[in-house]
N, C-alpha and C positions, 0 to 999 in steps of 0.2 A: 504492499498500501504506500502511496504518493501521499504528502501533505501538501507540496507545491511542484509543480512543471517543472517537467527534465524534458531532456532532447528526445525526439522519436515519439511513436503513436502512444498513445495512452486512451485507459478507460476510462472515463469520468460517469461517475454515480450520484446521483441525485436520490437520497435514502430519507423517509419519513417514519418517524415511528414515536410514541411516548411525546408525541405534540412536537417534539422537534424537526428540525431539517439539518439533514448533515452531507457535505460533500465530499467524494471520497474520488481519488485518481490511484490507477492500479497502470505502472510500467509494465513492457512485456518481459517473459523470464524466459529464460530456455531450462528452467528446474522447477516445472509445474507441479510437481508432488513437494514443495516447499513452502507453497502458500499456505497463509494461514485465515481462521476464519474471522471475523472482525462482531466481538458481541457487543448485540443491543438490548442490555437485561435479559431476555430468555430467548429471544432472536438471537440466529449466528447466520452472519450474511461472509459468504467468501465469493472472489472473483480471480480468475485466472485467464490471463492472456499469456498465451504460451507461443514463444517463437520457434524459428529452426531455419536455419539457412537464408538469416538476413531479413523472412518475412515472417508475419503471423500467419501463424497452421492453424489455430481456432481460439474461441473463447468461453470460456464455461462461468456459470454463474451457479449458486447454489444459497438456498436458505431453508435454514430448519429451524424449528423449537426445539426448546428444553422445558419439560415440565416435571422433570425427575431427574435422576441422574443418566438419565441415555437423552440425546438429541433423538427428533423425529423430523425427517426429511420435507419440508413442505412442499421446495422447486426445486426442479435440476434444470436448467438447460445450455445448450450446446451450441454454439452460433460459427458456423464454416463458413471459408471466404466464397464469394466474394461479399467483401462487409460492404453492410451501408454506411457511407459518411453522410454527416449533417447532423438533424435535430436528433434523436434515438435511432437506438440499434434496438432496444429491447419493447420500445412501447408502455405505456406506465403498468407496473404491475403490481395487484393488488391482492397479499395474503393476509390471511386472519388464523391464530393460534386456537387450536382443536379446543380448547377446555375453556376459556374465558372471552374470545372471539377480539382481543386485542390485537388491530392492524400493522401492516407492514407493509411499505408503499415503496416503490423505487422505480426509476426510472434512467437506463444509463445510453450512453453513444460515445464515437469514439474522439478524441482531439491530438490535435498535435500532426496529421494527416493533411500531406499537400495535395 
């Protein structure tokens, strides 16, 4: 995860949960299995932008919910090239916790691509 702009393409995600907006940036990586989820109380958000041979291979986004010691996957999405550049890659995604109906909203797009 990046908190500021770096050179090269990035995945920019706007996340809304618990009444707060969060803006996250994810840089490309050649080691996708080292990516860590970001915790938002009981929700977990993970985005991986995998690169190989100097270009983006895929983008994977997952959202899970922890109601106990284990996390339940609410959504997993994989995006493959050619990637949509511009306003939104994912569209607005709205997810709800299985127990109390807590809301988790995100929308991601690519940035830093000519």
